[in-house]
C-alpha positions in Angstrom: 44.3 -131.3 -27.4 44.5 -131.8 -23.8 46.9 -131.3 -20.2 46.7 -134.5 -17.8 46.9 -134.1 -14.2 50.7 -134.3 -12.8 50.1 -137.9 -11.0 48.9 -139.4 -14.2 52.0 -138.1 -16.4 54.1 -139.9 -13.6 52.2 -142.5 -13.5 52.0 -143.1 -17.3 55.6 -142.9 -18.2 56.1 -146.3 -16.4 53.2 -148.3 -17.9 53.7 -150.1 -21.4 53.3 -148.4 -24.3 50.4 -148.9 -27.4 53.2 -148.1 -30.2 56.2 -146.2 -29.8 55.4 -143.2 -28.2 52.1 -143.5 -27.5 49.4 -144.9 -25.1 45.6 -145.8 -26.3 43.6 -145.2 -23.5 39.7 -144.1 -22.4 40.6 -140.9 -20.9 38.3 -139.7 -17.8 37.9 -135.8 -17.6 37.4 -133.3 -14.9 33.5 -133.4 -15.8 33.3 -136.7 -15.0 33.0 -137.5 -19.2 35.0 -140.3 -21.0 36.8 -139.9 -24.3 38.7 -142.2 -26.1 42.0 -141.2 -27.9 45.9 -141.7 -27.5 48.1 -139.8 -25.0 51.4 -138.6 -26.3 54.6 -138.4 -25.0 52.8 -138.9 -21.7 51.8 -135.3 -21.8 49.0 -134.8 -23.9 45.5 -136.2 -24.8 44.0 -136.6 -28.1 40.4 -137.7 -29.0 40.0 -140.7 -31.3 40.7 -139.7 -35.0 41.6 -135.9 -33.8 45.1 -134.9 -34.8 44.8 -131.0 -34.9 47.1 -129.2 -37.0 49.1 -127.8 -33.2 50.6 -131.4 -33.0 52.9 -130.3 -35.8 54.5 -127.1 -34.1 57.1 -127.2 -31.6 56.6 -129.3 -28.1 56.2 -126.2 -26.0 54.0 -124.8 -28.3 51.8 -128.0 -28.0 51.7 -128.2 -24.3 50.8 -123.9 -24.4 48.2 -124.9 -26.6 46.7 -127.8 -24.2 46.8 -125.9 -21.2 43.9 -123.6 -23.1 41.2 -125.3 -22.7 39.6 -125.9 -19.2 39.6 -129.8 -19.9 42.2 -131.7 -18.4 42.4 -135.6 -18.1 42.0 -136.6 -14.4 42.4 -140.4 -15.0 42.9 -143.0 -17.8 42.6 -146.6 -18.4 45.0 -148.0 -20.6 44.2 -150.0 -24.1 46.2 -152.9 -24.7 47.4 -153.7 -28.1 45.0 -156.5 -30.1 46.8 -159.9 -30.1 46.7 -160.0 -33.8 48.9 -156.8 -34.0 51.7 -158.2 -32.4 51.7 -161.8 -34.0 54.9 -161.6 -35.0 56.5 -161.3 -31.8 55.5 -165.2 -31.1 57.4 -166.3 -34.2 60.6 -164.3 -34.0 60.6 -164.9 -30.2 61.0 -168.6 -31.1 63.4 -168.1 -34.1 64.9 -166.1 -31.7 65.1 -169.4 -28.8 66.3 -171.3 -31.2 69.6 -169.6 -32.1 70.1 -169.6 -28.3 69.9 -173.5 -28.0 72.4 -173.6 -30.9 74.7 -171.1 -29.6 74.7 -173.5 -26.2 73.6 -170.5 -24.0 70.5 -172.5 -22.8 69.7 -175.9 -21.8 69.3 -177.5 -25.6 66.2 -179.1 -26.1 66.4 -182.8 -26.3 65.1 -183.6 -29.2 62.9 -182.5 -32.2 59.5 -183.5 -30.8 60.4 -181.6 -28.2 61.3 -178.7 -29.9 58.1 -179.2 -32.0 56.2 -179.0 -29.1 57.7 -175.6 -28.1 56.8 -174.6 -31.4 53.2 -175.3 -31.3 52.9 -173.8 -27.9 54.3 -170.7 -29.0 52.5 -170.2 -32.3 48.9 -170.9 -30.0 50.1 -168.3 -27.4 48.1 -165.2 -26.7 50.4 -162.2 -27.6 50.9 -161.3 -23.9 51.7 -165.0 -23.4 54.7 -164.4 -25.9 58.2 -165.7 -25.4 60.1 -163.3 -23.6 63.7 -163.7 -25.1 67.1 -162.3 -24.1 69.4 -159.7 -25.7 72.9 -160.7 -27.1 76.1 -159.3 -26.1 76.6 -155.9 -28.0 72.9 -155.6 -29.7 72.0 -151.8 -30.5 68.5 -151.1 -30.5 66.8 -147.4 -31.8 63.9 -145.3 -30.7 62.3 -142.7 -32.8 60.1 -140.3 -31.5 58.5 -136.9 -32.0 59.8 -135.5 -29.2 63.5 -135.1 -27.8 62.3 -135.0 -24.5 60.9 -138.3 -24.7 59.5 -139.4 -21.3 60.2 -143.0 -21.4 63.5 -142.1 -21.4 64.5 -141.8 -17.5 66.4 -138.9 -16.3 69.2 -141.5 -16.0 69.1 -142.0 -19.4 67.4 -145.6 -18.8 64.0 -146.9 -20.5 60.8 -147.2 -18.1 58.9 -150.7 -18.7 57.2 -151.8 -21.8 59.0 -149.4 -24.3 59.2 -149.8 -27.7 62.0 -150.0 -29.8 63.5 -151.5 -33.4 66.6 -152.8 -34.0 69.3 -151.1 -35.7 69.5 -153.4 -38.2 65.9 -152.2 -39.2 66.3 -148.9 -38.8 69.3 -148.6 -40.4 68.2 -150.5 -43.7 64.6 -148.4 -44.0 64.8 -144.9 -41.8 66.1 -142.1 -43.3 63.6 -139.5 -42.3 61.0 -139.0 -39.6 58.2 -139.5 -41.8 60.1 -143.2 -42.7 59.4 -143.7 -38.8 55.8 -143.3 -38.7 55.1 -145.2 -42.0 57.3 -148.3 -41.0 56.4 -148.7 -36.9 52.8 -147.5 -38.0 52.5 -144.4 -35.2 49.1 -143.4 -34.9 50.3 -139.4 -34.9 51.7 -138.7 -38.4 54.1 -136.1 -37.0 57.7 -137.1 -37.8 59.7 -139.0 -35.5 62.8 -137.0 -35.7 64.6 -137.7 -32.7 66.5 -141.2 -32.6 67.3 -142.6 -29.7 70.4 -145.5 -29.3 70.0 -148.4 -26.4 72.6 -150.6 -25.7 70.9 -152.9 -23.3 72.9 -155.3 -21.0 73.6 -158.9 -22.1 70.4 -161.1 -21.4 67.9 -157.8 -21.4 64.3 -159.7 -21.1 62.6 -158.5 -24.6 59.7 -159.4 -26.7 60.1 -159.0 -30.7 57.9 -158.3 -33.1 56.7 -157.2 -36.7 54.3 -154.1 -36.7 51.2 -154.9 -38.3 49.6 -152.3 -40.5 47.3 -149.5 -38.3 46.6 -145.9 -38.5 46.5 -145.7 -42.0 50.4 -146.8 -42.5 51.6 -150.1 -43.9 54.0 -151.1 -40.7 56.0 -154.2 -41.7 58.9 -152.7 -39.2 60.7 -154.8 -36.7 59.2 -153.9 -33.0 60.8 -154.5 -30.0 59.4 -154.7 -26.4 61.9 -153.8 -23.4 59.5 -155.7 -21.2 61.2 -154.5 -17.8 62.8 -151.3 -19.4 66.6 -150.5 -18.8 68.8 -149.8 -16.2 70.9 -146.0 -16.3 73.5 -145.5 -18.8 71.5 -147.3 -21.7 70.6 -144.9 -24.2 72.0 -141.9 -25.7 70.6 -139.2 -27.8 68.8 -137.8 -29.4 70.1 -137.5 -32.6 68.1 -135.6 -35.2 67.3 -136.4 -38.6 65.2 -134.8 -41.4 61.2 -134.8 -41.1 60.7 -136.1 -44.8 
């Protein structure tokens, strides 16, 4: 459990997440060596398969524990999500685009053959090339975090680019506790994600939608969304705290 250089904390807060609340990295240490692991809340590095008991404690305590080590992380290379872990993005994006066509909010596809061509392209595209859809007016999203001071939330109560969340519908139907969130969104740290932020984006915000695939010994299956370009100020409220278990 290691602290990060100050500049790296700032940089990581603006980089895409691997899953909700975490980034997977190859970390460069002040010794010159490297380690693979995850960075929690843009502040603390954990080596691969190393989740110490302290991670279940208060966040201030975690930071103090990390400071005890003479090792620090001086740089980090982000490890992107594997394409198959975002495979649901393409299907949901396509459905969202079809809805948009039917609602006549965008230029309608000329005929069925064009719709079929779009479907083929969407299903064969790499995950990073998945269709970016637009939010509807009044859509609400939720973000579950193990930490009340979630660094993906900006000082103006917006979101940094590449931040993960879920839909209000998925959260309301499936999440009663922080442990539920860890399971449903296949989070890599088993500390309950009990801090819930409510996200109210402007209409036509760029968004990718997918399904959390099984990972980290968790079943996944929840809807996950990516705010591609982040969000402006005053679009995020909370957190409210739900039971850990």
